[in-house]
C-alpha positions as CSV (number, residue, x, y, z in Angstrom):
1,M,-91.6,215.2,1.6
2,T,-90.1,212.4,-1.0
3,A,-88.7,210.6,2.0
4,K,-90.5,208.3,4.2
5,T,-91.9,209.1,7.4
6,G,-92.9,209.0,10.5
7,I,-94.4,211.1,13.4
8,V,-94.4,210.3,17.0
9,V,-96.5,212.4,19.6
10,S,-95.3,212.2,22.8
11,A,-96.4,213.7,25.7
12,H,-93.4,214.5,27.5
13,S,-90.2,214.7,26.6
14,A,-88.8,211.7,27.9
15,D,-91.7,209.1,26.6
16,F,-90.4,208.7,23.2
17,V,-87.1,207.2,24.2
18,W,-88.4,204.3,26.6
19,R,-91.5,203.5,24.5
20,A,-90.5,204.0,21.0
21,G,-86.6,204.1,21.0
22,G,-86.3,200.9,18.8
23,A,-88.6,201.8,16.6
24,I,-87.4,205.4,15.5
25,A,-84.0,204.1,15.1
26,L,-85.0,201.2,13.3
27,H,-86.7,203.4,11.0
28,A,-84.3,205.9,10.9
29,E,-81.5,203.6,9.7
30,R,-83.7,202.5,7.0
31,G,-84.1,205.9,5.7
32,Y,-87.1,207.6,7.1
33,H,-87.6,210.9,8.3
34,V,-89.1,210.5,12.0
35,R,-90.3,213.7,13.8
36,V,-91.1,213.3,17.2
37,I,-93.3,216.1,18.5
38,C,-93.2,216.5,22.2
39,L,-96.1,218.3,23.8
40,S,-94.5,219.6,27.0
41,F,-90.9,218.5,28.7
42,G,-92.4,216.5,31.6
43,E,-91.0,219.5,34.0
44,R,-93.5,219.2,36.8
45,G,-94.4,215.4,36.9
46,E,-91.7,213.9,35.3
47,S,-88.6,215.0,36.7
48,A,-88.4,214.2,40.5
49,K,-84.6,213.9,40.9
50,L,-84.0,217.6,39.2
51,W,-86.7,219.1,41.8
52,R,-84.9,217.7,44.6
53,E,-82.0,219.7,44.3
54,K,-81.8,223.1,46.5
55,G,-82.9,225.9,44.4
56,M,-84.6,224.6,41.4
57,T,-86.8,226.1,39.0
58,E,-88.9,225.4,36.7
59,E,-87.2,227.1,33.6
60,V,-83.7,225.0,34.4
61,V,-85.6,221.9,34.6
62,K,-87.3,222.5,31.2
63,R,-83.9,223.4,29.7
64,E,-82.3,219.8,31.2
65,R,-85.1,218.0,29.8
66,K,-84.9,219.9,26.5
67,R,-81.0,218.8,26.4
68,E,-81.4,215.2,27.5
69,A,-84.2,215.0,24.9
70,E,-82.2,216.4,21.9
71,T,-79.1,214.3,23.0
72,A,-81.3,211.3,22.7
73,A,-82.9,212.1,19.8
74,S,-79.7,212.6,17.9
75,I,-78.6,209.2,19.1
76,L,-81.9,207.5,17.6
77,G,-81.3,209.3,14.5
78,C,-84.7,211.7,14.4
79,E,-85.9,215.2,14.9
80,V,-87.7,216.5,17.6
81,V,-89.7,219.6,18.2
82,F,-90.9,220.7,21.8
83,L,-94.2,222.5,21.8
84,D,-94.0,223.6,25.6
85,R,-97.6,223.1,26.5
86,G,-97.0,222.4,30.1
87,D,-97.5,218.7,31.8
88,Y,-99.7,217.7,35.1
89,P,-101.9,218.9,33.2
90,L,-101.0,219.1,29.8
91,V,-103.1,222.1,28.2
92,S,-105.0,221.6,25.0
93,D,-106.5,224.2,22.8
94,K,-107.5,224.4,19.1
95,E,-104.1,226.0,18.9
96,L,-102.3,223.1,19.7
97,L,-104.6,221.1,17.7
98,F,-104.0,222.4,14.4
99,T,-100.4,222.9,15.4
100,L,-100.5,219.2,14.9
101,V,-102.5,219.2,11.8
102,D,-99.9,221.5,10.2
103,H,-96.8,218.8,11.2
104,F,-99.4,215.8,9.6
105,R,-100.0,217.8,6.4
106,E,-96.3,218.6,5.7
107,L,-94.9,215.4,6.8
108,Q,-97.3,213.0,5.5
109,P,-96.4,210.2,7.7
110,S,-96.0,206.5,6.7
111,F,-96.7,205.8,10.4
112,V,-98.2,207.3,13.8
113,L,-96.8,206.4,17.4
114,S,-98.5,207.7,20.3
115,H,-99.5,206.6,23.8
116,S,-101.9,204.1,25.0
117,L,-105.5,205.4,24.8
118,A,-106.0,204.9,28.6
119,D,-103.7,205.5,31.5
120,P,-105.5,206.2,35.2
121,Y,-101.9,206.9,36.2
122,N,-101.0,210.0,33.9
123,F,-104.0,211.7,31.9
124,D,-101.3,213.5,30.2
125,H,-100.9,210.3,27.8
126,P,-103.8,209.5,26.8
127,L,-104.7,213.2,26.0
128,A,-101.6,213.3,24.0
129,T,-103.1,210.4,22.1
130,H,-106.7,212.1,21.4
131,L,-104.7,215.1,20.0
132,A,-102.6,212.9,17.8
133,Q,-106.1,211.3,16.7
134,E,-108.0,214.2,16.3
135,A,-105.1,216.1,14.3
136,R,-105.2,212.9,11.9
137,I,-108.4,213.2,11.2
138,I,-108.7,216.7,10.5
139,A,-105.5,216.3,8.3
140,Q,-107.8,214.7,6.4
141,A,-110.4,217.0,5.9
142,H,-110.6,218.5,2.6
143,G,-112.3,221.1,3.8
144,H,-109.4,222.1,6.4
145,N,-107.0,224.7,4.9
146,P,-107.6,223.5,1.3
147,S,-104.5,224.8,0.1
148,Q,-102.5,222.1,2.1
149,T,-102.2,218.5,0.7
150,V,-104.9,216.1,2.6
151,L,-103.5,213.3,4.4
152,G,-103.9,210.2,3.6
153,A,-104.5,207.2,6.2
154,P,-101.2,206.5,7.8
155,P,-101.6,204.0,10.6
156,V,-101.4,204.4,14.0
157,Y,-99.6,202.5,17.0
158,L,-99.8,202.9,20.8
159,F,-96.8,202.2,22.4
160,E,-96.5,200.5,25.4
161,P,-97.5,202.1,28.5
162,H,-95.6,201.6,31.8
163,Q,-98.2,199.5,33.8
164,P,-100.1,197.7,30.4
165,E,-102.5,195.8,32.2
166,Q,-104.1,199.1,34.2
167,C,-104.0,200.8,30.6
168,E,-106.5,198.8,28.9
169,W,-103.6,197.9,26.1
170,K,-102.1,194.8,25.4
171,P,-99.8,193.9,23.0
172,E,-100.5,193.4,18.9
173,V,-97.7,194.2,16.8
174,F,-93.7,193.6,17.8
175,L,-90.8,195.0,16.5
176,D,-87.3,193.1,16.3
177,I,-85.0,195.9,18.1
178,G,-81.9,193.9,18.4
179,P,-80.0,195.5,15.5
180,V,-80.9,199.3,17.4
181,W,-80.6,197.8,20.8
182,D,-77.3,199.5,21.4
183,K,-78.6,203.3,20.4
184,K,-81.8,203.0,22.7
185,R,-79.9,201.9,25.6
186,Q,-77.3,205.0,24.9
187,A,-80.5,206.9,24.6
188,F,-81.6,205.8,28.0
189,E,-79.0,206.8,29.8
190,C,-79.0,210.7,28.2
191,M,-82.0,210.7,30.4
192,A,-80.5,211.3,33.6
193,A,-83.5,213.0,35.2
194,Q,-85.3,209.4,35.2
195,E,-82.6,206.9,35.8
196,H,-84.6,204.7,38.0
197,L,-86.3,203.5,34.5
198,W,-83.4,202.5,32.7
199,E,-83.5,198.9,34.1
200,Y,-87.4,198.9,33.6
201,Y,-87.3,199.4,30.3
202,T,-84.3,197.1,29.6
203,R,-86.4,194.4,31.3
204,A,-89.4,195.5,29.3
205,A,-87.5,195.1,26.0
206,L,-86.1,191.5,26.9
207,Q,-89.5,190.3,27.9
208,R,-91.4,191.8,24.6
209,G,-88.4,190.0,22.6
210,N,-88.8,186.7,24.0
211,Q,-92.7,187.0,23.6
212,A,-92.0,188.3,19.6
213,A,-89.7,184.9,19.5
214,R,-92.4,182.6,21.0
215,N,-95.5,184.3,19.1
216,T,-93.0,183.9,15.8
217,G,-90.6,181.0,15.8
218,R,-87.6,183.7,15.0
219,K,-84.8,184.6,17.0
220,V,-85.4,187.9,19.0
221,V,-83.9,188.9,22.0
222,Y,-84.7,192.8,22.3
223,G,-88.6,194.0,21.5
224,E,-91.0,196.4,21.3
225,A,-94.7,196.0,21.6
226,Y,-97.4,198.3,19.8
227,Q,-101.4,198.1,19.8
228,R,-103.1,199.0,16.8
229,V,-105.7,201.8,16.3
230,F,-107.2,200.3,12.9
231,P,-107.3,197.0,11.0
232,D,-104.4,196.1,8.7
233,L,-105.0,195.4,4.9
234,M,-103.4,191.8,3.6
235,E,-102.6,190.2,0.3
236,Q,-103.5,186.7,1.9
237,F,-102.6,185.0,5.1
238,G,-99.3,183.5,5.7
């Protein structure tokens, strides 16, 4: 790949929209090729509104969640792929892990985004992050499929969980997503199966924007927050 790239590992088909839609749209506008890898459609635990409809089936739910995610991705300007590994529980094995490794080696991402390392409300979320981290490490190993290009050391950022205090997550990096907020909100509104989250994540963006402004002295209205996994290298302070 010659263009700058990014990978987002999303446990379910809507997670990337709520939690990283601003980062995706922002980087897409700056010429990055961002690939979102959805490990599942969120068909069992993330689609209650659809399941309330009479005669609903899992295949119909999957189809609807896939359609929603594809529409949202087109608005945000990213590629989205679906691995269909189920949810509640998300099923992990070597095949899934090595599939992620292949994505890392192919795309050579400049950054990686995924979930918090803990989430007592949703075990699929930290599992997705552990898979992403392990795949990153294997992709760096010279002895794994040595015919492929070895991955460097892309930074990993953990996007905000639904209840950060319970997930041992704290904001360490803010992004000003004001320039792409309209795209993120429009992508929200593709997620009809989880309409109850639209206003929650709008408030979260305003709160993080306010915190970003207070911590930097810059004018920020809408923000996203991330936690770093690895330390940053700087040339100087300030």
